[in-house]
C-alpha positions as CSV (number, residue, x, y, z in Angstrom):
1,M,0.0,0.0,0.0
2,A,1.3,3.5,-0.9
3,R,2.3,5.9,1.8
4,N,0.7,9.3,1.8
5,Y,3.1,12.0,2.9
6,S,2.0,15.4,4.2
7,H,3.1,18.5,2.3
8,D,5.8,19.3,4.9
9,E,7.2,15.7,4.7
10,L,7.3,16.0,0.9
11,V,9.1,19.4,1.1
12,Q,11.7,17.7,3.3
13,R,12.2,15.0,0.7
14,V,12.5,17.3,-2.4
15,K,16.3,16.7,-2.7
16,S,16.0,12.9,-1.9
17,P,16.8,10.3,-4.6
18,G,14.7,7.2,-5.1
19,W,11.7,8.5,-7.0
20,K,10.1,7.4,-10.3
21,L,8.1,9.3,-12.8
22,K,5.4,7.1,-14.4
23,A,4.8,8.7,-17.8
24,E,5.2,7.9,-21.5
25,Q,8.9,8.5,-21.0
26,P,9.5,7.2,-17.4
27,A,12.4,8.6,-15.4
28,T,14.0,8.2,-12.0
29,G,15.9,10.7,-9.8
30,T,15.3,13.1,-7.0
31,L,11.8,14.3,-6.3
32,E,12.8,17.8,-7.5
33,E,14.1,16.5,-10.8
34,L,10.9,14.6,-11.4
35,L,8.7,17.5,-10.4
36,R,10.6,19.7,-12.9
37,L,10.2,17.1,-15.6
38,G,6.4,16.8,-14.9
39,H,6.2,20.6,-14.9
40,Q,7.8,20.7,-18.3
41,R,5.3,18.1,-19.6
42,K,2.4,20.1,-18.2
43,K,3.6,23.3,-19.9
44,K,3.6,21.4,-23.2
45,G,-0.1,20.4,-22.6
46,E,0.8,16.8,-21.7
47,H,-0.2,15.0,-18.5
48,P,2.6,15.6,-15.9
49,G,2.7,11.9,-15.1
50,L,2.6,10.3,-11.6
51,I,5.4,10.3,-9.2
52,E,6.1,7.3,-6.9
53,E,8.7,6.7,-4.3
54,I,10.6,3.6,-5.3
55,D,11.2,2.2,-1.8
56,T,8.0,2.9,0.0
57,R,5.7,3.1,-3.0
58,A,4.4,6.5,-1.9
59,E,2.4,8.2,-4.6
60,L,1.8,11.9,-5.1
61,D,-1.6,13.1,-6.3
62,L,-1.8,16.0,-8.7
63,L,-2.6,18.5,-5.9
64,Q,0.5,17.5,-4.0
65,I,2.6,17.8,-7.2
66,E,1.2,21.3,-7.8
67,K,1.9,22.4,-4.3
68,L,5.5,21.3,-4.6
69,W,5.8,23.1,-8.0
70,L,4.8,26.3,-6.1
71,Y,7.4,25.4,-3.4
72,L,10.0,25.2,-6.1
73,G,8.9,28.5,-7.6
74,L,7.4,26.9,-10.7
75,P,4.2,28.5,-12.1
76,L,1.0,26.5,-12.3
């Protein structure tokens, strides 16, 4: 079962490796790297994909992803 982190917990993990982007072109890396990739996809009109933590299988919903984009200073 996937773990649901709070926004504050996710902010603490932004620089942590071990995350996977589930999209047409999957990728792995830090949470920040994948948030930025998802943001680029959204700007192109594509679905940003889903982000999942590899070890704990934590999944971020779109609202959590958008809040983290704001945290990184990326426009919605």
